[in-house]
C-alpha positions as CSV (number, residue, x, y, z in Angstrom):
1,X,-4.2,-22.1,4.7
2,X,-3.7,-18.3,5.6
3,X,-0.3,-16.9,5.1
4,X,1.4,-15.4,8.6
5,X,-0.4,-12.2,9.3
6,X,-3.5,-12.7,7.2
7,X,-6.5,-12.1,9.4
8,X,-4.4,-12.2,12.5
9,X,-5.6,-9.4,14.7
10,X,-2.9,-10.2,17.2
11,X,0.1,-9.8,14.8
12,X,1.3,-6.8,16.6
13,X,0.9,-6.0,20.3
14,X,-0.3,-2.6,21.4
15,X,3.1,-1.2,21.7
16,X,3.9,-2.1,18.2
17,X,0.6,-0.9,16.9
18,X,1.1,2.5,18.6
19,X,4.8,2.8,17.3
20,X,3.6,2.0,13.5
21,X,0.8,4.8,14.0
22,X,3.3,7.2,15.2
23,X,5.5,6.4,12.3
24,X,2.6,7.0,10.0
25,X,1.6,3.3,9.3
26,X,-1.7,1.6,9.4
27,X,-1.0,-1.7,11.4
28,X,-4.3,-3.3,10.0
29,X,-3.4,-2.4,6.4
30,X,-2.6,-5.6,4.7
31,X,0.3,-4.1,2.7
32,X,1.9,-3.2,6.2
33,X,1.6,-6.8,7.6
34,X,3.0,-8.2,4.4
35,X,6.2,-5.7,4.8
36,X,6.6,-6.6,8.4
37,X,6.5,-10.4,7.6
38,X,9.2,-9.8,4.8
39,X,11.4,-8.0,7.0
40,X,10.9,-10.6,9.9
41,X,11.7,-13.4,7.3
42,X,14.8,-11.7,6.0
43,X,16.0,-11.1,9.6
44,X,15.6,-14.7,10.3
45,X,17.8,-15.6,7.5
46,X,20.6,-13.7,9.2
47,X,20.4,-15.6,12.5
48,X,23.2,-18.1,13.1
49,X,21.9,-21.6,12.9
50,X,22.0,-23.1,16.3
51,X,22.8,-26.5,14.9
52,X,26.0,-25.3,13.5
53,X,29.0,-25.0,15.7
54,X,30.9,-21.6,15.3
55,X,34.2,-21.6,13.9
């Protein structure tokens, strides 16, 4: 089983790919994909759990 982003040409849309290139990153580089996956995972940890009532 592949990890998220591996071999996935559609991991980024055209706008994201262009923005990464403008910042000097290669959207096809496995290290870039891994770094983005890590950031997305970390941000997901910060999202409130919809199953837990606030307060």
